[in-house]
DSSP file (Angstrom, degrees, kcal/mol; ACC not computed):
  #  RESIDUE AA STRUCTURE BP1 BP2  ACC     N-H-->O    O-->H-N    N-H-->O    O-->H-N    TCO  KAPPA ALPHA  PHI   PSI    X-CA   Y-CA   Z-CA
    1    1 A L    >>        0   0    0      0, 0.0     4,-1.6     0, 0.0     3,-1.1   0.000 360.0 360.0 360.0 -32.4    0.0    0.0    0.0
    2    2 A E  T 34  +     0   0    0      1,-0.3     5,-0.1     2,-0.2    37,-0.0   0.744 360.0  56.3 -65.9 -23.5    2.8    2.4    0.8
    3    3 A D  T 34 S+     0   0    0      1,-0.2    -1,-0.3     3,-0.1     3,-0.0   0.717 114.7  39.0 -76.4 -22.2    3.8    2.3   -3.0
    4    4 A K  T <4 S+     0   0    0     -3,-1.1     2,-0.5     1,-0.1    -2,-0.2   0.636 108.3  65.6-104.8 -18.0    0.3    3.4   -4.0
    5    5 A I     <  -     0   0    0     -4,-1.6     2,-0.5     2,-0.0    -1,-0.1  -0.913  60.0-159.3-118.6 129.9   -0.6    6.0   -1.3
    6    6 A K        -     0   0    0     -2,-0.5     2,-0.7    -3,-0.0    -3,-0.1  -0.913   8.7-156.6-105.6 126.1    1.1    9.3   -0.7
    7    7 A V    >   -     0   0    0     -2,-0.5     3,-0.7    -5,-0.1     2,-0.3  -0.905   9.4-149.0-105.3 116.1    0.6   10.8    2.7
    8    8 A E  T 3  S+     0   0    0     -2,-0.7    -2,-0.0     1,-0.2     0, 0.0  -0.649  79.5   6.6 -84.0 143.9    1.0   14.6    2.9
    9    9 A S  T >> S+     0   0    0     -2,-0.3     3,-1.9     1,-0.1     4,-0.8   0.854  74.3 164.6  53.2  43.5    2.3   16.1    6.0
   10   10 A E  H <>  +     0   0    0     -3,-0.7     4,-2.6     1,-0.3     5,-0.2   0.769  65.6  73.3 -59.1 -25.6    3.0   12.6    7.5
   11   11 A D  H 3> S+     0   0    0      1,-0.2     4,-2.0     2,-0.2    -1,-0.3   0.791  90.3  57.9 -62.5 -27.6    5.2   14.4   10.1
   12   12 A I  H <> S+     0   0    0     -3,-1.9     4,-2.2     2,-0.2    -1,-0.2   0.937 109.4  43.5 -65.4 -49.2    2.0   15.7   11.8
   13   13 A I  H  X S+     0   0    0     -4,-0.8     4,-2.5     2,-0.2     5,-0.2   0.968 115.3  48.0 -61.6 -53.6    0.7   12.2   12.3
   14   14 A L  H  X S+     0   0    0     -4,-2.6     4,-2.2     1,-0.2    -1,-0.2   0.846 112.6  49.7 -58.5 -34.6    4.1   10.8   13.5
   15   15 A D  H  X S+     0   0    0     -4,-2.0     4,-2.7    -5,-0.2    -1,-0.2   0.936 110.3  49.8 -68.2 -45.6    4.5   13.7   15.9
   16   16 A A  H  <>S+     0   0    0     -4,-2.2     5,-2.9     2,-0.2    -2,-0.2   0.884 112.8  46.6 -62.0 -40.1    1.0   13.2   17.3
   17   17 A I  H ><5S+     0   0    0     -4,-2.5     3,-1.3     3,-0.2    -1,-0.2   0.951 112.9  50.3 -66.5 -47.7    1.7    9.4   17.9
   18   18 A K  H 3<5S+     0   0    0     -4,-2.2    -2,-0.2     1,-0.3    -1,-0.2   0.904 113.5  45.3 -53.9 -45.1    5.1   10.2   19.4
   19   19 A S  T 3<5S-     0   0    0     -4,-2.7    -1,-0.3    -5,-0.1    -2,-0.2   0.413 110.8-123.5 -85.4   2.9    3.5   12.7   21.8
   20   20 A K  T < 5 +     0   0    0     -3,-1.3    -3,-0.2    -5,-0.2     2,-0.2   0.859  56.6 155.8  56.7  39.8    0.7   10.3   22.6
   21   21 A R      < -     0   0    0     -5,-2.9     2,-0.2    -6,-0.2    -1,-0.2  -0.540  51.0 -99.9 -87.1 161.1   -2.0   12.9   21.5
   22   22 A K        -     0   0    0     -2,-0.2     2,-0.5    71,-0.0    71,-0.1  -0.574  37.9-147.6 -75.7 142.1   -5.4   11.8   20.4
   23   23 A I        +     0   0    0     69,-0.3    71,-2.5    -2,-0.2     2,-0.5  -0.969  18.8 177.4-121.8 123.6   -5.8   11.8   16.5
   24   24 A I        -     0   0    0     -2,-0.5     2,-0.4    70,-0.2    69,-0.1  -0.980   9.2-167.8-125.0 117.6   -8.9   12.6   14.7
   25   25 A L        -     0   0    0     -2,-0.5     2,-0.4     2,-0.0    -2,-0.0  -0.853   2.5-161.6-105.6 140.9   -8.8   12.6   10.8
   26   26 A I        +     0   0    0     -2,-0.4     2,-0.3     2,-0.0    -2,-0.0  -0.977  14.7 171.4-124.2 131.4  -11.6   14.0    8.7
   27   27 A S        -     0   0    0     -2,-0.4     2,-0.1     6,-0.0    -2,-0.0  -0.987  29.9-120.4-139.2 149.0  -12.0   13.2    5.0
   28   28 A A        -     0   0    0     -2,-0.3     2,-1.9     1,-0.1     5,-0.1  -0.436  40.0-100.5 -78.2 162.3  -14.6   13.7    2.4
   29   29 A H  S    S+     0   0    0     -2,-0.1     2,-0.3     3,-0.0    -1,-0.1  -0.530  82.8 103.3 -86.2  73.2  -16.2   10.8    0.6
   30   30 A Y    >   +     0   0    0     -2,-1.9     3,-0.6     0, 0.0     2,-0.1  -0.982  64.6   4.6-149.1 165.5  -14.2   10.7   -2.5
   31   31 A G  T 3  S-     0   0    0     -2,-0.3     3,-0.3     1,-0.2     2,-0.3  -0.346 121.5 -23.6  63.1-138.8  -11.4    8.9   -4.2
   32   32 A N  T >  S+     0   0    0      1,-0.2     3,-1.8     2,-0.1     4,-0.3  -0.226  83.1 139.2-103.3  45.5  -10.1    5.9   -2.5
   33   33 A W  G X>  +     0   0    0     -3,-0.6     3,-1.2    -2,-0.3     4,-0.5   0.725  60.8  73.4 -66.3 -21.3  -11.2    6.9    1.1
   34   34 A E  G 34 S+     0   0    0     -3,-0.3     4,-0.5     1,-0.3    -1,-0.3   0.774  94.3  52.9 -65.0 -23.8  -12.3    3.2    1.8
   35   35 A I  G <> S+     0   0    0     -3,-1.8     4,-2.7     1,-0.2    -1,-0.3   0.595  86.9  84.6 -90.2  -7.3   -8.6    2.2    2.0
   36   36 A I  H <> S+     0   0    0     -3,-1.2     4,-3.0    -4,-0.3     5,-0.3   0.907  87.2  50.5 -58.4 -47.9   -7.7    4.9    4.6
   37   37 A G  H  X S+     0   0    0     -4,-0.5     4,-2.1    -3,-0.2    10,-0.2   0.923 115.6  42.5 -59.5 -46.7   -8.8    2.9    7.6
   38   38 A T  H  > S+     0   0    0     -4,-0.5     4,-1.8     2,-0.2    -2,-0.2   0.922 115.1  49.6 -64.0 -44.3   -6.8   -0.2    6.6
   39   39 A F  H  X S+     0   0    0     -4,-2.7     4,-2.7     1,-0.2     5,-0.3   0.933 114.1  44.6 -63.9 -48.7   -3.8    1.8    5.5
   40   40 A N  H  X>S+     0   0    0     -4,-3.0     4,-2.3     1,-0.2     5,-1.5   0.865 111.6  53.4 -66.0 -37.7   -3.6    3.8    8.7
   41   41 A S  H  <5S+     0   0    0     -4,-2.1    -1,-0.2    -5,-0.3    -2,-0.2   0.833 115.0  40.5 -62.3 -35.3   -4.2    0.8   10.9
   42   42 A L  H  <5S+     0   0    0     -4,-1.8    -2,-0.2    -5,-0.1    -1,-0.2   0.860 125.5  33.1 -81.7 -41.0   -1.3   -1.0    9.2
   43   43 A K  H  <5S+     0   0    0     -4,-2.7    -3,-0.2    -5,-0.2    -2,-0.2   0.865 134.1   7.0 -91.0 -34.7    1.1    1.8    9.0
   44   44 A Y  T  <5S-     0   0    0     -4,-2.3    -3,-0.2     1,-0.3    -4,-0.1   0.815 114.4 -44.1-112.7 -68.8    0.5    4.0   12.1
   45   45 A K  S   <S-     0   0    0     -5,-1.5    -1,-0.3    48,-0.0    -2,-0.2  -0.966  72.7 -62.8-162.4 161.9   -2.0    2.7   14.7
   46   46 A P        -     0   0    0      0, 0.0    47,-2.9     0, 0.0     2,-0.4  -0.198  55.2-153.0 -56.1 144.7   -5.4    1.0   14.8
   47   47 A M  B     -a   93   0A   0     45,-0.2    26,-2.1   -10,-0.2     2,-0.5  -0.940  13.4-154.5-125.7 142.2   -8.2    3.2   13.4
   48   48 A T  E     -b   73   0B   0     45,-2.7     2,-0.2    -2,-0.4    26,-0.2  -0.980  20.4-167.8-116.0 127.3  -11.9    3.5   14.0
   49   49 A N  E     -b   74   0B   0     24,-3.0    26,-2.6    -2,-0.5     2,-0.4  -0.730  13.6-139.4-115.1 160.0  -14.0    4.9   11.2
   50   50 A V  E     +b   75   0B   0     -2,-0.2     2,-0.3    24,-0.2    26,-0.2  -0.972  34.9 144.9-121.3 132.6  -17.6    6.1   10.9
   51   51 A G  E     -b   76   0B   0     24,-2.6    26,-2.5    -2,-0.4    27,-0.2  -0.950  47.0 -92.9-154.8 177.2  -19.8    5.3    7.9
   52   52 A R        -     0   0    0     -2,-0.3     2,-0.1    24,-0.2    24,-0.1  -0.800  40.1-121.6 -94.8 131.8  -23.3    4.5    6.7
   53   53 A P        -     0   0    0      0, 0.0     4,-0.1     0, 0.0     7,-0.0  -0.395  34.3-104.2 -70.7 152.8  -24.3    0.9    6.4
   54   54 A L        -     0   0    0      2,-0.2     6,-0.1     1,-0.1     7,-0.0  -0.333  18.5-125.5 -71.0 157.3  -25.4   -0.2    2.9
   55   55 A N  S    S+     0   0    0      1,-0.1     2,-0.7     4,-0.0    -1,-0.1   0.793  96.6  76.8 -70.6 -30.3  -29.1   -0.7    2.1
   56   56 A N  S  > S-     0   0    0      1,-0.2     4,-2.7     2,-0.0     5,-0.2  -0.728  70.6-157.8 -84.7 114.2  -28.4   -4.3    0.9
   57   57 A K  H  > S+     0   0    0     -2,-0.7     4,-1.3     1,-0.2    -1,-0.2   0.823  91.1  52.5 -67.5 -27.0  -28.0   -6.4    4.2
   58   58 A Y  H  > S+     0   0    0      2,-0.2     4,-1.1     1,-0.2    -1,-0.2   0.932 113.7  41.0 -75.1 -43.7  -26.0   -9.1    2.2
   59   59 A L  H  > S+     0   0    0      1,-0.2     4,-2.7     2,-0.2    -2,-0.2   0.856 110.0  61.7 -63.7 -38.6  -23.6   -6.7    0.7
   60   60 A N  H  X S+     0   0    0     -4,-2.7     4,-2.7     1,-0.2     5,-0.2   0.867  98.6  54.3 -61.7 -37.3  -23.3   -4.8    4.0
   61   61 A A  H  X S+     0   0    0     -4,-1.3     4,-1.7     2,-0.2    -1,-0.2   0.888 111.5  45.1 -64.4 -38.0  -22.0   -7.9    5.8
   62   62 A D  H  X S+     0   0    0     -4,-1.1     4,-2.3     2,-0.2    -2,-0.2   0.911 113.4  50.7 -69.6 -41.7  -19.1   -8.2    3.2
   63   63 A L  H  X S+     0   0    0     -4,-2.7     4,-2.9     2,-0.2    -2,-0.2   0.916 109.3  49.6 -58.9 -46.9  -18.5   -4.5    3.3
   64   64 A R  H  X S+     0   0    0     -4,-2.7     4,-2.0     1,-0.2    -1,-0.2   0.894 110.1  51.6 -61.3 -42.4  -18.3   -4.5    7.1
   65   65 A K  H  < S+     0   0    0     -4,-1.7    -1,-0.2     2,-0.2    -2,-0.2   0.892 112.2  46.2 -60.2 -41.7  -15.8   -7.4    7.0
   66   66 A S  H >< S+     0   0    0     -4,-2.3     3,-1.1     1,-0.2    -2,-0.2   0.903 112.8  49.4 -70.5 -39.4  -13.7   -5.6    4.5
   67   67 A R  H 3< S+     0   0    0     -4,-2.9    -2,-0.2     1,-0.2    -1,-0.2   0.793 109.7  51.8 -67.7 -28.5  -13.8   -2.3    6.5
   68   68 A N  T >< S+     0   0    0     -4,-2.0     3,-0.6    -5,-0.2    -1,-0.2   0.255  87.0 120.5 -90.3  12.3  -12.9   -4.1    9.7
   69   69 A A  G X   +     0   0    0     -3,-1.1     3,-1.7     1,-0.2    -3,-0.1  -0.373  68.6  14.9 -75.6 154.2   -9.8   -5.8    8.3
   70   70 A N  G 3  S-     0   0    0      1,-0.3    -1,-0.2    -2,-0.1     3,-0.1   0.718 135.5 -49.7  58.8  31.4   -6.3   -5.4    9.5
   71   71 A G  G <  S+     0   0    0     -3,-0.6    -1,-0.3     1,-0.4    -2,-0.1   0.243 103.1 127.3  95.6 -10.1   -7.2   -3.8   12.8
   72   72 A A    <   -     0   0    0     -3,-1.7     2,-0.4   -26,-0.2    -1,-0.4  -0.388  43.9-153.3 -70.9 153.8   -9.6   -1.1   11.5
   73   73 A K  E     -b   48   0B   0    -26,-2.1   -24,-3.0    -3,-0.1     2,-0.4  -1.000   0.6-150.2-132.8 136.0  -13.0   -0.9   13.0
   74   74 A M  E     -b   49   0B   0     -2,-0.4     2,-0.4   -26,-0.2   -24,-0.2  -0.887   9.1-167.0-108.9 131.0  -16.2    0.5   11.4
   75   75 A L  E     -b   50   0B   0    -26,-2.6   -24,-2.6    -2,-0.4     2,-0.3  -0.915  27.6-114.7-112.3 144.7  -19.0    2.1   13.3
   76   76 A D  E >   -b   51   0B   0     -2,-0.4     3,-1.6   -26,-0.2   -24,-0.2  -0.589  25.5-127.9 -73.6 135.5  -22.4    2.9   11.9
   77   77 A K  G >  S+     0   0    0    -26,-2.5     3,-0.8    -2,-0.3     4,-0.2   0.796 105.8  58.0 -57.9 -31.1  -23.0    6.6   11.7
   78   78 A N  G 3  S+     0   0    0      1,-0.2    -1,-0.3   -27,-0.2     3,-0.1   0.698 118.7  30.2 -75.3 -17.4  -26.3    6.5   13.7
   79   79 A E  G <> S+     0   0    0     -3,-1.6     4,-0.6     1,-0.1    -1,-0.2   0.025  90.0 107.7-125.0  25.0  -24.6    4.8   16.7
   80   80 A A  H <>  +     0   0    0     -3,-0.8     4,-2.7     1,-0.2     5,-0.2   0.705  51.2  81.6 -83.4 -24.8  -21.1    6.3   16.6
   81   81 A A  H  > S+     0   0    0      1,-0.2     4,-2.0     2,-0.2    -1,-0.2   0.904  98.4  39.2 -57.1 -54.2  -20.8    8.7   19.4
   82   82 A K  H  > S+     0   0    0      1,-0.2     4,-2.6     2,-0.2    -1,-0.2   0.903 116.4  52.8 -64.3 -41.3  -20.1    6.2   22.3
   83   83 A G  H  X S+     0   0    0     -4,-0.6     4,-2.3     1,-0.2    -1,-0.2   0.871 108.0  49.9 -66.0 -32.5  -17.8    4.1   20.0
   84   84 A L  H  X S+     0   0    0     -4,-2.7     4,-2.4     2,-0.2    -1,-0.2   0.921 111.7  48.5 -69.4 -41.1  -15.7    7.2   19.0
   85   85 A I  H  X S+     0   0    0     -4,-2.0     4,-2.1    -5,-0.2     5,-0.2   0.938 113.6  47.3 -60.1 -47.8  -15.3    8.2   22.7
   86   86 A K  H  X S+     0   0    0     -4,-2.6     4,-1.4     1,-0.2    -2,-0.2   0.888 110.4  53.4 -63.3 -39.8  -14.3    4.6   23.5
   87   87 A A  H  <>S+     0   0    0     -4,-2.3     5,-2.7    -5,-0.2     3,-0.3   0.941 109.9  46.1 -62.3 -46.2  -11.9    4.4   20.6
   88   88 A L  H ><5S+     0   0    0     -4,-2.4     3,-1.3     1,-0.2    -1,-0.2   0.881 111.1  52.6 -69.9 -29.9  -10.0    7.6   21.6
   89   89 A K  H 3<5S+     0   0    0     -4,-2.1    -1,-0.2     1,-0.2    -2,-0.2   0.758 107.6  53.4 -70.0 -23.3   -9.9    6.3   25.2
   90   90 A S  T 3<5S-     0   0    0     -4,-1.4    -1,-0.2    -3,-0.3    -2,-0.2   0.243 122.6-108.5 -95.2  15.1   -8.3    3.0   23.8
   91   91 A D  T < 5S+     0   0    0     -3,-1.3     2,-0.3     1,-0.2    -3,-0.2   0.839  70.7 146.1  65.0  34.1   -5.6    5.0   22.0
   92   92 A R      < -     0   0    0     -5,-2.7   -69,-0.3    -6,-0.1     2,-0.2  -0.796  52.0-119.3-100.2 149.8   -7.1    4.4   18.5
   93   93 A M  B      a   47   0A   0    -47,-2.9   -45,-2.7    -2,-0.3   -69,-0.2  -0.580 360.0 360.0 -76.4 144.8   -7.0    7.0   15.7
   94   94 A I              0   0    0    -71,-2.5   -70,-0.2    -2,-0.2   -44,-0.2   0.362 360.0 360.0-126.3 360.0  -10.5    8.0   14.6
């Protein structure tokens, strides 16, 4: 993944991790945003993401499995508040 993804201002993320600060990333829903959770979980630290479940329950199960791969965790947007607080307390990036 590192060959395909360019992280701008990576020093900010690395400094926050080194300083043990909480990290909250915000991204628009465009491009290859689906890979961000997996990439960050593998390269930096475990990440918890927020998203909307799909309308198709069969595809949603596969999407959730994909989104939760490699240490990433996906929260449904309608029930995310408690999960985000818990993630930050558990030293996860959100």
